[in-house]
N, C-alpha and C positions, 0 to 999 in steps of 0.2 A: 637519523636512523630511518630506514624504509620500513613501513608497516604494511606493505602490499600483502594481500591475503594469499596464503599458500593454498595450492590445490587440495581439495578434500577428496578422499577416496570414496567414490560413489558407485552404486550399482544402478546402471541405466538400462532401460528396456530395449534399446536399439543402437545401431551404429550412428544413425541420424541424430539421436539424442546426444551421444558422446561428442559428435562433431559440433553440435549446437552449444554444448557447455564449453568446449574448447574455444569456439568463436567468442562466446561471452567473456571468458577470462581474458582473451586477447584484447577485446574492446575495453574492458575494465582497466587493464594495465596501460593501454595507450591513450585512451580518451577520457577516462573517468577519474582514476586515482590521482594522476598528476595535478589536477586542477581543483580537487575537492576542498582542501583546506583554504586556499586563497579565495575561492568563490564563496565559501561559507562565511569567511570573515568579512567579505565585502557585501554579502547579501545579493549576489548576482544570480539571476535565474538562468540556468544553462540550457536554453531552448534548443540550441544547435546540437547538443548531445542527444536530445530526444529524437531529433531528425536523423542523426547518424544511426541510432538504435532502430528507428523505424525503417530506414532503408536496408538495414540488415535483417529485417523481419522480426524484431524482438518486441514490437508493440502489438502483435496480433496472434501470439502463439496458441492460445487455447481455442481459437475460433475456426469455423468451417473454411476450408480452402476455397469453396465456391464463391465466397464473398471476400477473399483476400487474406484469410487467416492462415496460421501455420498448422492447424489441426494437430497440435501436440497434446498428449495427455497432461492433465493438471499436475501429475507427479513430476513431469519434466519442466513444465512452465514454472513451478514453484522453486525448483532448484536454480533456474535462471535468475529468478528474483533474488534468491539468497546471494548469488554471486554478485549481482548488481548492488545490492544493499551493503555487502561487505566492502565494496569499493567506495560507495557514497550513498547514504540512506536517501538523500533527496532524489536520486535517480531510481533506486529500487522502489521506493514508495510511490514515486511519480508514475512508474510503469504499472504498479498495482492499481492506482487510482484510475488510470486510463482504461485498464482492463475492466474495472468495475463500472466505468461510465459506459462502456460498450455492451455490458451484459444485458440490460433491459431490452434493447432492440434485438440483439442476437438471439435472445431466449424467448421473448414474448411478442416480438414484432411479427407482422404479417410477412409473407414471402415478398410481396411488392415493396414493403418498407425496407426489408433487408437488402433487396436488390438495388434499391434507389440510394440508400444512405450508408450502408455498412461498408462497402468497398472503400469509400473515402475515409471513414472513421478508422479503418484497419490498414490503410495504405501506407502509413508511416509519416505523412506530412501533417496530419491533424493530431491534436492532443485534447483529451476530454476532461470533464469535471463532473462530479456527482453531487447533486444538491438535495440534501435531505434535512439536515439540521437547520435550526433557526435560533435567533437570540434567546427565545424563551422555551424552545423544545429541542433538547439534546437527547438524553436518554429516553425521555417520553416523546418519541418521534411522532406518535399517533396524534399528538395535540397540535401539529403544525397548522399555521394560519395563512400561509401564502395561498392566495385564491386565484382560480382561473374561471372567469365567467364566459359563457357562450355568447358570441355576438355574430350572428349569421354563420359563415363558414369558418370562423376563427374563434380561438380562445384569447381572452385578454387577461394577462397575468399581473397581479399586484401583490407586493410583499417583499420580505427580506429573508435571504438565506445566509447562514453563518458558518464559519469554519470551513470554507470551501477551498480545498487544495487546487491550485492553478486558477484561483479566482482572478478574473480580469485578463488572464493569459490563454484560457482555453478556447478552442474552436467550436465546441459544442458542450451543452450542459444537459445531462439527464436529470430532470427536475421533478420532484414530487410536489404536487399542488392539491389544494382542496377544491373539488368540484361538486361536493355534496355536503351532507350534514356533518356534524362533529364526530370524531372517532375515526377508527381505522377504515371503515367502509366508505368513507367519503373522500378518499385520497386517490388521485390518478397520477400517471406518469406522462410527462411531455418532453419531447426532444427539442431543445431550444438552441437555435444557432447562436454562436458567440457574438456575431455582429448585429444582433437584433436591436432595433430602435427602442429606447427606453430601458435597456439593460446596461447597468454600470456597476463598477466595482468600487468599494470603499478602499482607503489606503490599507495596505497589507498589515496584518497583526505583527506586533513586535514580539517575537517569540524567543524563548530560552535557547532553542536549537532549531535545526532545519531552516536556517535563515535564508538560504538560497531558494527555498521552495515557497512561493507566495501563497499565503493563506489569508483570505479576505471575505468580508461580507459581500453578497451580490444583491443589488437592488433591482427589483422588477417594477418599473413604473409604467403600467399600461402596456406591457410587452405583448405584441400580437404574434400568434403562431397559427398556422392553418390547422384545421381539424385533423388532417391526415398525419400530423405529428403526435397524435395520441398513441402511446404504446400500450398494447393490451386494451382492455375495455375500461370504461369509466368505473371507478370504485375498486379497480384491481391494483392500484399503485402501491398500497402498503404490502400486499403479498409480493409484488415485484421487488420492493425495497428490502424486505426481509430475506428473500431468496438471494438477492445480490450480495447482501451482507454475509451470508453463510460462506460464499466463495471468497469474498473480500477478506474475511477474517483469516482464511488460510494464507492469503497474500501477506497480511501483517505478520503472521507467525513466521513465515519464511524470511521476511525482512529482518525480524528480530534475531533470528539465528544468524543471519549474515552479519549484523552488527556485533553480536556476541563473538562470532568466530574471528572477526577482525580484531576485537579487543583482546581475545586470548592469544592470537598470533603475536600481537605487539608485546603482551606481557611475557610470553615465553622467550621471545628474542631478547628483550631487555634483561630478563632474569639470567639468561645465559651469558651475557656480556658484562653486566654490572658486578664489579668486584668489591667485596667487603670482607675484612678479616682474612685477606689473602686468598679468597676463592670466590667463584661466582655465587651470587645469592640464591640461585636455583638449587645449590647443593644443600641449603638449609631446609630441614624437614618442614618447618612451619610454612615456608613459602611453597615448597614443592607440593604439599598437601592442598594448599589453596589453588594452585594451578590444576591439580587433579580434579578437584571439585568443580572448577570452571569447565573443564573439558567434559566431565560427565554430564553436567546440565545441558551442554550444547548437544551432545549425542542423543540424550533423552528427548530433547525438544525436536530435533531433526526427525527422529523416528516417529514422534507423535504427529507432526504435521504431514509427513509422508504417508502414514497409515490412513489419516483422514482423506488425503488426496486420492489414494487408491480406492477408497469407498466411493468417492465422487466419480472417479473414472469408471467404476463398475456399475454405476447407476443406483447405488444404495443410499439410504438416508445418511447424512453426515453432519447435520446441524449441531448435535451434541458434541461430536468429535471436533468440529471446527471451533466451537467455543472453548473446548478443553485445550486445543492446540494454541489458540490465541492467548488464553490465560497463562498457560505454562511457559510458552516460548517468550512472551514479553516480560513476564516476571523474571525468568532466567536471564534474559538480556540485561535487565536492570542490575541484577546481582553480579553478573559477570563483568559488566562495564565498571561498576563501582569497585569491584575487586581489582580490576586492571589498574585503576587509578592508584589503589593501595600498593600494588606491586611496584609501580614506578615511584612511589613516595612523593617527594616534593615535585619532581619532574612531571608526575601525573597530573598535578594541579596547574601546570603551565600550558600555554598554547604552543609551546615548542614541540609537543608530542600530541598525537590525536586522541589520547585516552580521554581527556576531558570532553572532547567533542562526542566521542562514542557514548559517554555517560549522559550528556544532554540529549542526544538523539534517542537513546533507549527509553528515556522517560516518557516521551510522547507516545510511544507504541503501547503503553499501558492505558492510554486514554482513547486513541482514535478508533473508529469503527466499533464502538461499544466499549465503555470502560470495563476494566477487569471485574468490577463489582457486578456489572450487567452480565458478563460471561458466567459468573457464579450463579446468578439468578436463572439464566438460560439452562445451565447444566442441572441445577436443582429441580427445575420444572420438568425437565425430561426424566429425571430419576423418579419423580413422584407421579408421573403421568398427567400433570396439569398442563 
């Protein structure tokens, strides 16, 4: 059975955006979906797929055309992510992480820094990684310990970063380091080249899902970078990190809806063809109600992340809305993927169908870029003015 995702009826702001979504769907059908299951089972990292997407302009969508970006609204970029994630989460999430990795330089870098490095980062051949978490600082990111000491015109970085998507495969690492005292005000952001001497990756984590997307610790053993690779000012790194995560959480929300849509499409197709008691199981009210609830959660989640994206595009505060979107969409994806397994019954529990993969993929989205417990904390603090 084919579970390729059906086109979603979307309201897009321009003909260019419609063409972009059509291009994305075509690439997903030709380059992404056909290899997803096999590469996931083998744990193969599809680096060449990212190059294909990059050459099509899909690795640089929300950034300035002057530096090689697509200059698309976030509303459009997120719908591209949703399409990619529906085909294969490793690709959708990988594009989201790359976009997150470019954010610090694109938003806080000097014009000279952007002119020098951003075209290469956005040009389609490079792939980025974002280094914030550490073995002992996940949700409490302000307690990070990786340190950068000044030595003449260079910083010397020592420490370990954890849970790094594209760890060991990335061409550059946007890295949060400690340059001052403890706490958030002592953190800075450095742009570290992937081939730096002293930078190495641990063996990839053995994960429940997303096996084709390498996640690894990164070891900084006296890594030297020039002072001009400081993004923003010293002590501004935590502000940069939080700002980046607000945008990144919208990317995770869009990816979650993509996975959920793929799971729903599979469940609807199966329910329409599986016969029991002389008729398709979709005719039974108990199952049709389950499908209806799945579809409703997806539509609600899509509306939520798009509303937050429009606030971002309009230059309005969107931190609370981003946390809400990430929370709702990823919880919805987990429910929908679990229900899809139930619709398929025993077949849903086998690797002959992608339902079990969707379920494993959905789980990680409730954890990455701030657990959903952290999202509730963020929302609550906004509501109480703290």
